[in-house]
TORKOL-4160 file (C-alpha; in steps of 0.2 Angstrom, whole numbers, padded with zeros to 4 digits, m for minus):
459
<pt num="1" X="m0055" Y="0110" Z="0029"/>
<pt num="2" X="m0040" Y="0111" Z="0018"/>
<pt num="3" X="m0031" Y="0096" Z="0012"/>
<pt num="4" X="m0014" Y="0095" Z="0021"/>
<pt num="5" X="0000" Y="0083" Z="0021"/>
<pt num="6" X="0017" Y="0081" Z="0031"/>
<pt num="7" X="0030" Y="0086" Z="0018"/>
<pt num="8" X="0046" Y="0076" Z="0021"/>
<pt num="9" X="0056" Y="0089" Z="0013"/>
<pt num="10" X="0051" Y="0104" Z="0023"/>
<pt num="11" X="0047" Y="0094" Z="0038"/>
<pt num="12" X="0031" Y="0102" Z="0042"/>
<pt num="13" X="0013" Y="0100" Z="0037"/>
<pt num="14" X="0007" Y="0110" Z="0021"/>
<pt num="15" X="m0009" Y="0113" Z="0012"/>
<pt num="16" X="m0009" Y="0103" Z="m0004"/>
<pt num="17" X="m0010" Y="0115" Z="m0019"/>
<pt num="18" X="m0009" Y="0105" Z="m0035"/>
<pt num="19" X="0000" Y="0112" Z="m0050"/>
<pt num="20" X="m0016" Y="0109" Z="m0060"/>
<pt num="21" X="m0032" Y="0107" Z="m0050"/>
<pt num="22" X="m0040" Y="0099" Z="m0065"/>
<pt num="23" X="m0027" Y="0085" Z="m0065"/>
<pt num="24" X="m0017" Y="0079" Z="m0049"/>
<pt num="25" X="m0002" Y="0068" Z="m0053"/>
<pt num="26" X="0008" Y="0057" Z="m0041"/>
<pt num="27" X="0021" Y="0043" Z="m0041"/>
<pt num="28" X="0024" Y="0029" Z="m0028"/>
<pt num="29" X="0039" Y="0017" Z="m0029"/>
<pt num="30" X="0033" Y="0000" Z="m0032"/>
<pt num="31" X="0039" Y="m0018" Z="m0031"/>
<pt num="32" X="0056" Y="m0025" Z="m0036"/>
<pt num="33" X="0049" Y="m0042" Z="m0043"/>
<pt num="34" X="0060" Y="m0056" Z="m0037"/>
<pt num="35" X="0050" Y="m0063" Z="m0022"/>
<pt num="36" X="0033" Y="m0063" Z="m0015"/>
<pt num="37" X="0028" Y="m0047" Z="m0007"/>
<pt num="38" X="0028" Y="m0046" Z="0012"/>
<pt num="39" X="0017" Y="m0037" Z="0024"/>
<pt num="40" X="0030" Y="m0022" Z="0024"/>
<pt num="41" X="0029" Y="m0021" Z="0006"/>
<pt num="42" X="0010" Y="m0020" Z="0007"/>
<pt num="43" X="0009" Y="m0005" Z="0019"/>
<pt num="44" X="0014" Y="0008" Z="0006"/>
<pt num="45" X="0002" Y="0000" Z="m0007"/>
<pt num="46" X="m0013" Y="0001" Z="0005"/>
<pt num="47" X="m0008" Y="0019" Z="0012"/>
<pt num="48" X="m0006" Y="0027" Z="m0005"/>
<pt num="49" X="m0022" Y="0017" Z="m0011"/>
<pt num="50" X="m0031" Y="0027" Z="0002"/>
<pt num="51" X="m0023" Y="0043" Z="m0004"/>
<pt num="52" X="m0028" Y="0039" Z="m0022"/>
<pt num="53" X="m0046" Y="0036" Z="m0017"/>
<pt num="54" X="m0047" Y="0052" Z="m0008"/>
<pt num="55" X="m0039" Y="0062" Z="m0022"/>
<pt num="56" X="m0051" Y="0054" Z="m0034"/>
<pt num="57" X="m0066" Y="0060" Z="m0024"/>
<pt num="58" X="m0059" Y="0078" Z="m0023"/>
<pt num="59" X="m0052" Y="0081" Z="m0040"/>
<pt num="60" X="m0059" Y="0078" Z="m0058"/>
<pt num="61" X="m0043" Y="0068" Z="m0064"/>
<pt num="62" X="m0030" Y="0059" Z="m0055"/>
<pt num="63" X="m0015" Y="0050" Z="m0063"/>
<pt num="64" X="m0007" Y="0037" Z="m0051"/>
<pt num="65" X="0009" Y="0029" Z="m0056"/>
<pt num="66" X="0017" Y="0015" Z="m0046"/>
<pt num="67" X="0032" Y="0008" Z="m0055"/>
<pt num="68" X="0038" Y="m0010" Z="m0057"/>
<pt num="69" X="0057" Y="m0013" Z="m0055"/>
<pt num="70" X="0061" Y="m0027" Z="m0066"/>
<pt num="71" X="0080" Y="m0023" Z="m0069"/>
<pt num="72" X="0089" Y="m0026" Z="m0053"/>
<pt num="73" X="0104" Y="m0036" Z="m0047"/>
<pt num="74" X="0093" Y="m0045" Z="m0034"/>
<pt num="75" X="0083" Y="m0051" Z="m0048"/>
<pt num="76" X="0098" Y="m0057" Z="m0058"/>
<pt num="77" X="0104" Y="m0067" Z="m0043"/>
<pt num="78" X="0088" Y="m0075" Z="m0038"/>
<pt num="79" X="0085" Y="m0080" Z="m0057"/>
<pt num="80" X="0102" Y="m0088" Z="m0056"/>
<pt num="81" X="0098" Y="m0097" Z="m0039"/>
<pt num="82" X="0082" Y="m0103" Z="m0046"/>
<pt num="83" X="0089" Y="m0109" Z="m0063"/>
<pt num="84" X="0076" Y="m0099" Z="m0072"/>
<pt num="85" X="0076" Y="m0085" Z="m0085"/>
<pt num="86" X="0075" Y="m0067" Z="m0078"/>
<pt num="87" X="0059" Y="m0064" Z="m0088"/>
<pt num="88" X="0050" Y="m0080" Z="m0081"/>
<pt num="89" X="0055" Y="m0074" Z="m0063"/>
<pt num="90" X="0049" Y="m0056" Z="m0065"/>
<pt num="91" X="0033" Y="m0061" Z="m0075"/>
<pt num="92" X="0028" Y="m0074" Z="m0061"/>
<pt num="93" X="0032" Y="m0063" Z="m0047"/>
<pt num="94" X="0024" Y="m0048" Z="m0054"/>
<pt num="95" X="0007" Y="m0058" Z="m0056"/>
<pt num="96" X="0008" Y="m0064" Z="m0038"/>
<pt num="97" X="0011" Y="m0046" Z="m0032"/>
<pt num="98" X="m0003" Y="m0039" Z="m0042"/>
<pt num="99" X="m0015" Y="m0053" Z="m0036"/>
<pt num="100" X="m0010" Y="m0050" Z="m0018"/>
<pt num="101" X="m0012" Y="m0032" Z="m0018"/>
<pt num="102" X="m0029" Y="m0034" Z="m0027"/>
<pt num="103" X="m0034" Y="m0046" Z="m0012"/>
<pt num="104" X="m0030" Y="m0031" Z="0000"/>
<pt num="105" X="m0042" Y="m0021" Z="m0009"/>
<pt num="106" X="m0029" Y="m0009" Z="m0018"/>
<pt num="107" X="m0035" Y="m0002" Z="m0034"/>
<pt num="108" X="m0025" Y="m0003" Z="m0050"/>
<pt num="109" X="m0014" Y="0012" Z="m0053"/>
<pt num="110" X="m0017" Y="0023" Z="m0068"/>
<pt num="111" X="0000" Y="0018" Z="m0075"/>
<pt num="112" X="0011" Y="0003" Z="m0069"/>
<pt num="113" X="0027" Y="0006" Z="m0079"/>
<pt num="114" X="0040" Y="m0008" Z="m0080"/>
<pt num="115" X="0059" Y="m0002" Z="m0080"/>
<pt num="116" X="0063" Y="m0014" Z="m0094"/>
<pt num="117" X="0051" Y="m0004" Z="m0106"/>
<pt num="118" X="0059" Y="0013" Z="m0102"/>
<pt num="119" X="0078" Y="0010" Z="m0104"/>
<pt num="120" X="0078" Y="0023" Z="m0119"/>
<pt num="121" X="0071" Y="0036" Z="m0107"/>
<pt num="122" X="0085" Y="0032" Z="m0094"/>
<pt num="123" X="0098" Y="0033" Z="m0107"/>
<pt num="124" X="0091" Y="0050" Z="m0113"/>
<pt num="125" X="0091" Y="0057" Z="m0095"/>
<pt num="126" X="0109" Y="0051" Z="m0092"/>
<pt num="127" X="0115" Y="0060" Z="m0108"/>
<pt num="128" X="0107" Y="0076" Z="m0102"/>
<pt num="129" X="0116" Y="0075" Z="m0085"/>
<pt num="130" X="0132" Y="0072" Z="m0094"/>
<pt num="131" X="0129" Y="0087" Z="m0106"/>
<pt num="132" X="0125" Y="0098" Z="m0091"/>
<pt num="133" X="0141" Y="0093" Z="m0081"/>
<pt num="134" X="0132" Y="0083" Z="m0068"/>
<pt num="135" X="0138" Y="0066" Z="m0073"/>
<pt num="136" X="0154" Y="0058" Z="m0080"/>
<pt num="137" X="0160" Y="0042" Z="m0088"/>
<pt num="138" X="0173" Y="0032" Z="m0079"/>
<pt num="139" X="0179" Y="0014" Z="m0082"/>
<pt num="140" X="0163" Y="0009" Z="m0092"/>
<pt num="141" X="0151" Y="0017" Z="m0079"/>
<pt num="142" X="0142" Y="0033" Z="m0079"/>
<pt num="143" X="0141" Y="0042" Z="m0062"/>
<pt num="144" X="0131" Y="0057" Z="m0055"/>
<pt num="145" X="0143" Y="0069" Z="m0048"/>
<pt num="146" X="0136" Y="0073" Z="m0031"/>
<pt num="147" X="0147" Y="0089" Z="m0028"/>
<pt num="148" X="0139" Y="0096" Z="m0043"/>
<pt num="149" X="0123" Y="0099" Z="m0034"/>
<pt num="150" X="0125" Y="0110" Z="m0019"/>
<pt num="151" X="0109" Y="0106" Z="m0009"/>
<pt num="152" X="0111" Y="0087" Z="m0012"/>
<pt num="153" X="0104" Y="0079" Z="0005"/>
<pt num="154" X="0091" Y="0091" Z="0008"/>
<pt num="155" X="0077" Y="0078" Z="0009"/>
<pt num="156" X="0086" Y="0066" Z="0021"/>
<pt num="157" X="0095" Y="0080" Z="0031"/>
<pt num="158" X="0110" Y="0070" Z="0032"/>
<pt num="159" X="0128" Y="0077" Z="0032"/>
<pt num="160" X="0141" Y="0071" Z="0020"/>
<pt num="161" X="0149" Y="0058" Z="0031"/>
<pt num="162" X="0132" Y="0050" Z="0035"/>
<pt num="163" X="0127" Y="0050" Z="0016"/>
<pt num="164" X="0143" Y="0041" Z="0011"/>
<pt num="165" X="0141" Y="0028" Z="0025"/>
<pt num="166" X="0122" Y="0027" Z="0021"/>
<pt num="167" X="0124" Y="0023" Z="0003"/>
<pt num="168" X="0131" Y="0006" Z="0008"/>
<pt num="169" X="0141" Y="0004" Z="m0007"/>
<pt num="170" X="0160" Y="0001" Z="m0008"/>
<pt num="171" X="0169" Y="0017" Z="m0014"/>
<pt num="172" X="0175" Y="0012" Z="m0031"/>
<pt num="173" X="0192" Y="0018" Z="m0037"/>
<pt num="174" X="0184" Y="0026" Z="m0053"/>
<pt num="175" X="0173" Y="0038" Z="m0043"/>
<pt num="176" X="0178" Y="0056" Z="m0042"/>
<pt num="177" X="0169" Y="0058" Z="m0026"/>
<pt num="178" X="0165" Y="0044" Z="m0013"/>
<pt num="179" X="0146" Y="0050" Z="m0013"/>
<pt num="180" X="0144" Y="0049" Z="m0032"/>
<pt num="181" X="0132" Y="0036" Z="m0038"/>
<pt num="182" X="0129" Y="0025" Z="m0053"/>
<pt num="183" X="0118" Y="0030" Z="m0067"/>
<pt num="184" X="0124" Y="0016" Z="m0079"/>
<pt num="185" X="0135" Y="0001" Z="m0077"/>
<pt num="186" X="0142" Y="m0012" Z="m0089"/>
<pt num="187" X="0134" Y="m0029" Z="m0091"/>
<pt num="188" X="0143" Y="m0045" Z="m0093"/>
<pt num="189" X="0137" Y="m0059" Z="m0105"/>
<pt num="190" X="0127" Y="m0068" Z="m0092"/>
<pt num="191" X="0118" Y="m0052" Z="m0086"/>
<pt num="192" X="0104" Y="m0042" Z="m0095"/>
<pt num="193" X="0110" Y="m0028" Z="m0105"/>
<pt num="194" X="0105" Y="m0014" Z="m0117"/>
<pt num="195" X="0116" Y="m0005" Z="m0130"/>
<pt num="196" X="0120" Y="0012" Z="m0125"/>
<pt num="197" X="0133" Y="0026" Z="m0130"/>
<pt num="198" X="0144" Y="0019" Z="m0116"/>
<pt num="199" X="0143" Y="0001" Z="m0122"/>
<pt num="200" X="0131" Y="m0014" Z="m0117"/>
<pt num="201" X="0125" Y="m0012" Z="m0099"/>
<pt num="202" X="0110" Y="m0008" Z="m0088"/>
<pt num="203" X="0104" Y="0007" Z="m0078"/>
<pt num="204" X="0107" Y="0010" Z="m0060"/>
<pt num="205" X="0091" Y="0009" Z="m0049"/>
<pt num="206" X="0089" Y="0027" Z="m0045"/>
<pt num="207" X="0088" Y="0033" Z="m0063"/>
<pt num="208" X="0074" Y="0021" Z="m0067"/>
<pt num="209" X="0061" Y="0031" Z="m0056"/>
<pt num="210" X="0067" Y="0048" Z="m0062"/>
<pt num="211" X="0065" Y="0043" Z="m0080"/>
<pt num="212" X="0048" Y="0034" Z="m0078"/>
<pt num="213" X="0040" Y="0048" Z="m0067"/>
<pt num="214" X="0045" Y="0061" Z="m0081"/>
<pt num="215" X="0038" Y="0050" Z="m0095"/>
<pt num="216" X="0021" Y="0047" Z="m0087"/>
<pt num="217" X="0019" Y="0063" Z="m0076"/>
<pt num="218" X="0030" Y="0076" Z="m0083"/>
<pt num="219" X="0041" Y="0088" Z="m0074"/>
<pt num="220" X="0037" Y="0094" Z="m0061"/>
<pt num="221" X="0022" Y="0084" Z="m0053"/>
<pt num="222" X="0012" Y="0085" Z="m0036"/>
<pt num="223" X="0016" Y="0071" Z="m0025"/>
<pt num="224" X="0029" Y="0057" Z="m0023"/>
<pt num="225" X="0027" Y="0043" Z="m0010"/>
<pt num="226" X="0036" Y="0028" Z="m0003"/>
<pt num="227" X="0043" Y="0019" Z="0012"/>
<pt num="228" X="0053" Y="0029" Z="0025"/>
<pt num="229" X="0068" Y="0017" Z="0020"/>
<pt num="230" X="0068" Y="0025" Z="0003"/>
<pt num="231" X="0072" Y="0043" Z="0008"/>
<pt num="232" X="0091" Y="0039" Z="0007"/>
<pt num="233" X="0098" Y="0036" Z="m0005"/>
<pt num="234" X="0084" Y="0032" Z="m0017"/>
<pt num="235" X="0073" Y="0047" Z="m0016"/>
<pt num="236" X="0088" Y="0059" Z="m0013"/>
<pt num="237" X="0096" Y="0053" Z="m0029"/>
<pt num="238" X="0079" Y="0054" Z="m0038"/>
<pt num="239" X="0079" Y="0072" Z="m0034"/>
<pt num="240" X="0097" Y="0075" Z="m0039"/>
<pt num="241" X="0094" Y="0067" Z="m0056"/>
<pt num="242" X="0078" Y="0076" Z="m0060"/>
<pt num="243" X="0082" Y="0093" Z="m0053"/>
<pt num="244" X="0099" Y="0093" Z="m0062"/>
<pt num="245" X="0092" Y="0086" Z="m0078"/>
<pt num="246" X="0078" Y="0100" Z="m0079"/>
<pt num="247" X="0086" Y="0114" Z="m0069"/>
<pt num="248" X="0069" Y="0115" Z="m0060"/>
<pt num="249" X="0060" Y="0108" Z="m0045"/>
<pt num="250" X="0054" Y="0090" Z="m0046"/>
<pt num="251" X="0040" Y="0086" Z="m0034"/>
<pt num="252" X="0028" Y="0097" Z="m0024"/>
<pt num="253" X="0026" Y="0086" Z="m0008"/>
<pt num="254" X="0035" Y="0070" Z="m0002"/>
<pt num="255" X="0026" Y="0058" Z="0008"/>
<pt num="256" X="0034" Y="0043" Z="0017"/>
<pt num="257" X="0026" Y="0029" Z="0027"/>
<pt num="258" X="0034" Y="0021" Z="0043"/>
<pt num="259" X="0040" Y="0004" Z="0043"/>
<pt num="260" X="0031" Y="m0012" Z="0049"/>
<pt num="261" X="0037" Y="m0021" Z="0064"/>
<pt num="262" X="0033" Y="m0039" Z="0069"/>
<pt num="263" X="0030" Y="m0042" Z="0088"/>
<pt num="264" X="0039" Y="m0025" Z="0091"/>
<pt num="265" X="0054" Y="m0030" Z="0081"/>
<pt num="266" X="0059" Y="m0023" Z="0064"/>
<pt num="267" X="0052" Y="m0035" Z="0050"/>
<pt num="268" X="0068" Y="m0042" Z="0041"/>
<pt num="269" X="0073" Y="m0058" Z="0033"/>
<pt num="270" X="0089" Y="m0059" Z="0044"/>
<pt num="271" X="0078" Y="m0060" Z="0059"/>
<pt num="272" X="0067" Y="m0073" Z="0051"/>
<pt num="273" X="0051" Y="m0063" Z="0055"/>
<pt num="274" X="0045" Y="m0059" Z="0037"/>
<pt num="275" X="0027" Y="m0063" Z="0034"/>
<pt num="276" X="0022" Y="m0063" Z="0015"/>
<pt num="277" X="0005" Y="m0057" Z="0011"/>
<pt num="278" X="0001" Y="m0074" Z="0003"/>
<pt num="279" X="0004" Y="m0082" Z="0020"/>
<pt num="280" X="m0007" Y="m0070" Z="0029"/>
<pt num="281" X="m0021" Y="m0072" Z="0016"/>
<pt num="282" X="m0021" Y="m0090" Z="0021"/>
<pt num="283" X="m0026" Y="m0085" Z="0038"/>
<pt num="284" X="m0037" Y="m0069" Z="0036"/>
<pt num="285" X="m0047" Y="m0060" Z="0023"/>
<pt num="286" X="m0038" Y="m0047" Z="0014"/>
<pt num="287" X="m0049" Y="m0033" Z="0021"/>
<pt num="288" X="m0044" Y="m0039" Z="0038"/>
<pt num="289" X="m0025" Y="m0037" Z="0033"/>
<pt num="290" X="m0029" Y="m0020" Z="0025"/>
<pt num="291" X="m0038" Y="m0013" Z="0041"/>
<pt num="292" X="m0023" Y="m0019" Z="0052"/>
<pt num="293" X="m0011" Y="m0009" Z="0040"/>
<pt num="294" X="m0022" Y="0007" Z="0043"/>
<pt num="295" X="m0024" Y="0006" Z="0062"/>
<pt num="296" X="m0008" Y="0016" Z="0065"/>
<pt num="297" X="m0005" Y="0033" Z="0057"/>
<pt num="298" X="0004" Y="0030" Z="0040"/>
<pt num="299" X="0020" Y="0040" Z="0046"/>
<pt num="300" X="0021" Y="0030" Z="0062"/>
<pt num="301" X="0029" Y="0012" Z="0064"/>
<pt num="302" X="0016" Y="m0002" Z="0063"/>
<pt num="303" X="0017" Y="m0017" Z="0075"/>
<pt num="304" X="0009" Y="m0031" Z="0065"/>
<pt num="305" X="0004" Y="m0046" Z="0075"/>
<pt num="306" X="m0009" Y="m0060" Z="0074"/>
<pt num="307" X="m0018" Y="m0052" Z="0089"/>
<pt num="308" X="m0019" Y="m0036" Z="0080"/>
<pt num="309" X="m0026" Y="m0045" Z="0065"/>
<pt num="310" X="m0039" Y="m0053" Z="0076"/>
<pt num="311" X="m0044" Y="m0036" Z="0083"/>
<pt num="312" X="m0046" Y="m0029" Z="0065"/>
<pt num="313" X="m0058" Y="m0044" Z="0062"/>
<pt num="314" X="m0068" Y="m0040" Z="0077"/>
<pt num="315" X="m0069" Y="m0022" Z="0071"/>
<pt num="316" X="m0075" Y="m0027" Z="0054"/>
<pt num="317" X="m0087" Y="m0039" Z="0061"/>
<pt num="318" X="m0095" Y="m0025" Z="0071"/>
<pt num="319" X="m0097" Y="m0014" Z="0055"/>
<pt num="320" X="m0104" Y="m0028" Z="0045"/>
<pt num="321" X="m0116" Y="m0033" Z="0059"/>
<pt num="322" X="m0123" Y="m0015" Z="0058"/>
<pt num="323" X="m0125" Y="m0017" Z="0039"/>
<pt num="324" X="m0133" Y="m0035" Z="0040"/>
<pt num="325" X="m0151" Y="m0031" Z="0045"/>
<pt num="326" X="m0151" Y="m0017" Z="0031"/>
<pt num="327" X="m0145" Y="m0027" Z="0016"/>
<pt num="328" X="m0161" Y="m0024" Z="0006"/>
<pt num="329" X="m0160" Y="m0005" Z="0009"/>
<pt num="330" X="m0155" Y="0004" Z="m0008"/>
<pt num="331" X="m0143" Y="0018" Z="m0006"/>
<pt num="332" X="m0137" Y="0030" Z="m0020"/>
<pt num="333" X="m0123" Y="0024" Z="m0031"/>
<pt num="334" X="m0114" Y="0040" Z="m0028"/>
<pt num="335" X="m0111" Y="0037" Z="m0010"/>
<pt num="336" X="m0109" Y="0053" Z="0002"/>
<pt num="337" X="m0092" Y="0058" Z="0009"/>
<pt num="338" X="m0096" Y="0058" Z="0028"/>
<pt num="339" X="m0089" Y="0075" Z="0035"/>
<pt num="340" X="m0080" Y="0066" Z="0050"/>
<pt num="341" X="m0071" Y="0053" Z="0039"/>
<pt num="342" X="m0066" Y="0066" Z="0026"/>
<pt num="343" X="m0059" Y="0078" Z="0038"/>
<pt num="344" X="m0049" Y="0065" Z="0046"/>
<pt num="345" X="m0041" Y="0059" Z="0029"/>
<pt num="346" X="m0039" Y="0078" Z="0024"/>
<pt num="347" X="m0028" Y="0080" Z="0039"/>
<pt num="348" X="m0012" Y="0071" Z="0033"/>
<pt num="349" X="m0022" Y="0054" Z="0030"/>
<pt num="350" X="m0026" Y="0052" Z="0048"/>
<pt num="351" X="m0033" Y="0034" Z="0046"/>
<pt num="352" X="m0035" Y="0030" Z="0065"/>
<pt num="353" X="m0047" Y="0045" Z="0067"/>
<pt num="354" X="m0056" Y="0040" Z="0051"/>
<pt num="355" X="m0059" Y="0023" Z="0059"/>
<pt num="356" X="m0065" Y="0031" Z="0074"/>
<pt num="357" X="m0078" Y="0040" Z="0063"/>
<pt num="358" X="m0083" Y="0024" Z="0055"/>
<pt num="359" X="m0087" Y="0017" Z="0073"/>
<pt num="360" X="m0098" Y="0032" Z="0076"/>
<pt num="361" X="m0107" Y="0030" Z="0059"/>
<pt num="362" X="m0110" Y="0011" Z="0063"/>
<pt num="363" X="m0118" Y="0017" Z="0080"/>
<pt num="364" X="m0129" Y="0029" Z="0070"/>
<pt num="365" X="m0135" Y="0015" Z="0059"/>
<pt num="366" X="m0139" Y="0004" Z="0074"/>
<pt num="367" X="m0149" Y="0018" Z="0082"/>
<pt num="368" X="m0158" Y="0023" Z="0066"/>
<pt num="369" X="m0177" Y="0022" Z="0068"/>
<pt num="370" X="m0186" Y="0028" Z="0052"/>
<pt num="371" X="m0183" Y="0021" Z="0035"/>
<pt num="372" X="m0175" Y="0037" Z="0029"/>
<pt num="373" X="m0163" Y="0038" Z="0043"/>
<pt num="374" X="m0158" Y="0020" Z="0040"/>
<pt num="375" X="m0155" Y="0023" Z="0022"/>
<pt num="376" X="m0145" Y="0039" Z="0026"/>
<pt num="377" X="m0135" Y="0030" Z="0040"/>
<pt num="378" X="m0131" Y="0015" Z="0029"/>
<pt num="379" X="m0125" Y="0027" Z="0014"/>
<pt num="380" X="m0114" Y="0036" Z="0026"/>
<pt num="381" X="m0106" Y="0021" Z="0033"/>
<pt num="382" X="m0103" Y="0013" Z="0016"/>
<pt num="383" X="m0097" Y="0030" Z="0009"/>
<pt num="384" X="m0084" Y="0032" Z="0024"/>
<pt num="385" X="m0079" Y="0014" Z="0021"/>
<pt num="386" X="m0076" Y="0016" Z="0002"/>
<pt num="387" X="m0063" Y="0030" Z="0006"/>
<pt num="388" X="m0053" Y="0018" Z="0016"/>
<pt num="389" X="m0056" Y="0003" Z="0004"/>
<pt num="390" X="m0067" Y="m0006" Z="0017"/>
<pt num="391" X="m0084" Y="m0013" Z="0018"/>
<pt num="392" X="m0086" Y="m0019" Z="0000"/>
<pt num="393" X="m0091" Y="m0037" Z="0005"/>
<pt num="394" X="m0109" Y="m0043" Z="0007"/>
<pt num="395" X="m0112" Y="m0043" Z="0025"/>
<pt num="396" X="m0120" Y="m0060" Z="0026"/>
<pt num="397" X="m0106" Y="m0068" Z="0016"/>
<pt num="398" X="m0093" Y="m0059" Z="0027"/>
<pt num="399" X="m0100" Y="m0064" Z="0043"/>
<pt num="400" X="m0103" Y="m0082" Z="0037"/>
<pt num="401" X="m0085" Y="m0083" Z="0030"/>
<pt num="402" X="m0073" Y="m0075" Z="0043"/>
<pt num="403" X="m0055" Y="m0076" Z="0047"/>
<pt num="404" X="m0055" Y="m0094" Z="0050"/>
<pt num="405" X="m0066" Y="m0107" Z="0043"/>
<pt num="406" X="m0076" Y="m0119" Z="0054"/>
<pt num="407" X="m0076" Y="m0137" Z="0051"/>
<pt num="408" X="m0095" Y="m0136" Z="0049"/>
<pt num="409" X="m0103" Y="m0133" Z="0032"/>
<pt num="410" X="m0117" Y="m0119" Z="0031"/>
<pt num="411" X="m0130" Y="m0132" Z="0029"/>
<pt num="412" X="m0124" Y="m0141" Z="0046"/>
<pt num="413" X="m0124" Y="m0125" Z="0055"/>
<pt num="414" X="m0142" Y="m0121" Z="0050"/>
<pt num="415" X="m0148" Y="m0139" Z="0054"/>
<pt num="416" X="m0140" Y="m0136" Z="0072"/>
<pt num="417" X="m0149" Y="m0119" Z="0073"/>
<pt num="418" X="m0165" Y="m0127" Z="0068"/>
<pt num="419" X="m0163" Y="m0140" Z="0081"/>
<pt num="420" X="m0159" Y="m0127" Z="0094"/>
<pt num="421" X="m0175" Y="m0117" Z="0089"/>
<pt num="422" X="m0185" Y="m0133" Z="0090"/>
<pt num="423" X="m0178" Y="m0137" Z="0108"/>
<pt num="424" X="m0182" Y="m0120" Z="0114"/>
<pt num="425" X="m0200" Y="m0122" Z="0108"/>
<pt num="426" X="m0201" Y="m0138" Z="0118"/>
<pt num="427" X="m0193" Y="m0128" Z="0133"/>
<pt num="428" X="m0178" Y="m0139" Z="0133"/>
<pt num="429" X="m0166" Y="m0125" Z="0137"/>
<pt num="430" X="m0152" Y="m0137" Z="0142"/>
<pt num="431" X="m0152" Y="m0144" Z="0125"/>
<pt num="432" X="m0153" Y="m0127" Z="0117"/>
<pt num="433" X="m0138" Y="m0122" Z="0127"/>
<pt num="434" X="m0129" Y="m0138" Z="0123"/>
<pt num="435" X="m0131" Y="m0134" Z="0104"/>
<pt num="436" X="m0126" Y="m0115" Z="0107"/>
<pt num="437" X="m0110" Y="m0121" Z="0116"/>
<pt num="438" X="m0106" Y="m0134" Z="0102"/>
<pt num="439" X="m0108" Y="m0120" Z="0089"/>
<pt num="440" X="m0097" Y="m0108" Z="0099"/>
<pt num="441" X="m0083" Y="m0122" Z="0100"/>
<pt num="442" X="m0083" Y="m0123" Z="0081"/>
<pt num="443" X="m0081" Y="m0104" Z="0080"/>
<pt num="444" X="m0099" Y="m0100" Z="0077"/>
<pt num="445" X="m0108" Y="m0086" Z="0086"/>
<pt num="446" X="m0127" Y="m0085" Z="0085"/>
<pt num="447" X="m0139" Y="m0070" Z="0088"/>
<pt num="448" X="m0157" Y="m0071" Z="0092"/>
<pt num="449" X="m0167" Y="m0056" Z="0086"/>
<pt num="450" X="m0184" Y="m0050" Z="0080"/>
<pt num="451" X="m0180" Y="m0058" Z="0063"/>
<pt num="452" X="m0175" Y="m0074" Z="0069"/>
<pt num="453" X="m0158" Y="m0082" Z="0073"/>
<pt num="454" X="m0143" Y="m0076" Z="0063"/>
<pt num="455" X="m0125" Y="m0084" Z="0064"/>
<pt num="456" X="m0107" Y="m0078" Z="0060"/>
<pt num="457" X="m0090" Y="m0086" Z="0060"/>
<pt num="458" X="m0078" Y="m0078" Z="0072"/>
<pt num="459" X="m0059" Y="m0079" Z="0071"/>
């Protein structure tokens, strides 16, 4: 099956044809580091981490760039509010972001460029746009001239009035056209700034990604991803800057993930329903949160609830329970790519179908009779899980850890299980049932089998 993705620009599914089959290059808009990341911020990280894992198994070399925005007015305002330096705020927040995304099983991108380290490239691109007649200087600002690009708006499909309204920026008197947007703006003494041909100032948000993408991926490159909310104006403006600077196409395919909702409402700070990843990690393992973010197709909205988190924990428990009896079986380091999981992901990252295939693989493992069949089934389940960034934990550790921690220590649990075994041996089934019920009330499920009694914590 051919690798296909839905291209936001053409509004149809297309076969992926990399510019260089020996080296696939893609870019994803990353974090603006002024606050702890919330679950909505985590969705594109997890979605495009699956894409990265898939591409790495299909192509010999993949360069994945996910930028860090550390030049932004929100950062300036938060640092002032906190009474700390901008550098201290961004360093602390970036470290928290990286730790939280690692806890969700996200691989480190090939390059994680910071805006503050690429101002020279932004100035150079701005100078090019001025020289080619696509930008102009006005009142200390450099602005991109939207009318200079006839097909501006092709990505979002918005008309001119919608674009002006959607930009959410007051129409400044120095703009030649209300739709024009800032490439460079002056900085006061209390705001970070860099020397430029137009005086001390700082770049606009949109030019940051265009410059960093060109620096690390060249022009053009294969794939660009991000949240649905970035299509306009951010990605629209990226296209305008990069295409007009190079007089050539910018990106082969545009991929956008849907938004996260909380209890069927859009997740937003104004509604007070924002959940940080750090909060959720206090309630559930990162792998459970990751699975929850993959249960809906990436282009669809995702309703994130604690019930959905609990359901994801049960699903993972099922997978790990299938693996548990076969911990000692050695599988190849180079895990296979199960055909069903691979076909699902090659069809526009269809993670719900890929998860359905994992369930089938777990069933195969449970039914496997011979040693060879068990090894093959275990390798297939782990191989499918690795494409999704799942099933990396030790089954025993997972099942004894769980989403919520029982008040009983492992030794206490084992002592109660031993007491139950003794009661059953004495045919005191009432006492054995009492112990089982006590363990269940503590969130401990026990399972009797040919290899003895095993236990697991349940959320």
